[in-house]
C-alpha positions in Angstrom: 30.8 65.4 65.5 28.2 68.0 64.5 28.9 70.9 62.2 28.5 74.4 63.6 26.2 75.2 60.6 23.7 72.5 61.7 20.2 73.7 62.3 19.2 73.1 65.9 15.7 71.5 66.1 13.3 71.9 68.9 11.9 68.8 70.6 8.7 69.4 68.7 10.4 69.7 65.3 12.5 66.5 66.0 9.3 64.6 66.9 7.6 65.8 63.7 10.6 64.8 61.6 10.6 61.3 63.2 6.9 61.0 63.0 6.7 60.4 66.8 5.4 62.2 69.8 7.3 64.7 71.8 7.3 62.3 74.7 9.5 59.8 72.7 12.1 62.5 72.0 12.1 63.6 75.6 12.7 60.0 76.6 15.6 59.7 74.2 17.1 62.8 75.8 16.5 61.7 79.4 18.0 58.2 78.7 20.9 59.9 76.9 20.2 57.8 73.8 20.6 60.9 71.5 23.0 63.8 71.7 21.5 67.2 72.3 22.4 70.8 73.1 21.2 72.4 76.3 20.7 76.1 76.1 19.8 76.9 79.7 16.4 75.2 80.1 15.6 74.7 76.4 17.0 71.6 74.7 17.9 71.5 71.0 18.8 68.6 68.7 21.2 69.2 65.8 19.9 68.1 62.5 22.9 66.0 61.8 22.4 64.1 65.1 18.9 63.3 64.2 19.9 62.2 60.7 22.6 59.9 62.2 20.0 58.5 64.6 17.7 57.6 61.7 20.5 56.1 59.6 21.9 54.0 62.5 18.4 52.5 63.1 17.5 51.9 59.4 17.1 48.2 58.7 18.0 47.0 55.2 15.8 44.4 53.6 17.1 40.9 53.4 17.7 39.4 50.0 14.9 36.9 49.5 16.2 33.5 48.6 14.3 31.1 46.5 12.6 28.4 48.5 12.0 25.0 47.2 9.2 24.4 49.6 5.6 25.0 48.6 6.2 24.5 44.9 3.8 22.5 42.8 5.3 19.9 40.6 
């Protein structure tokens, strides 16, 4: 759920925040992979939705295990 106080980002602002092109954001919208608000023709993306999108796709680093291979005696 989004909060009513969330700032609504334009497609351009969302693209800038993700560091992607506008086309990528429009594809996310057309494929319904991200929630958005339709205000007539203009489309807006709540900040909280974009933050959740980023968090859901953040990959945590794996703990590196010590390998016994490749060690010199």
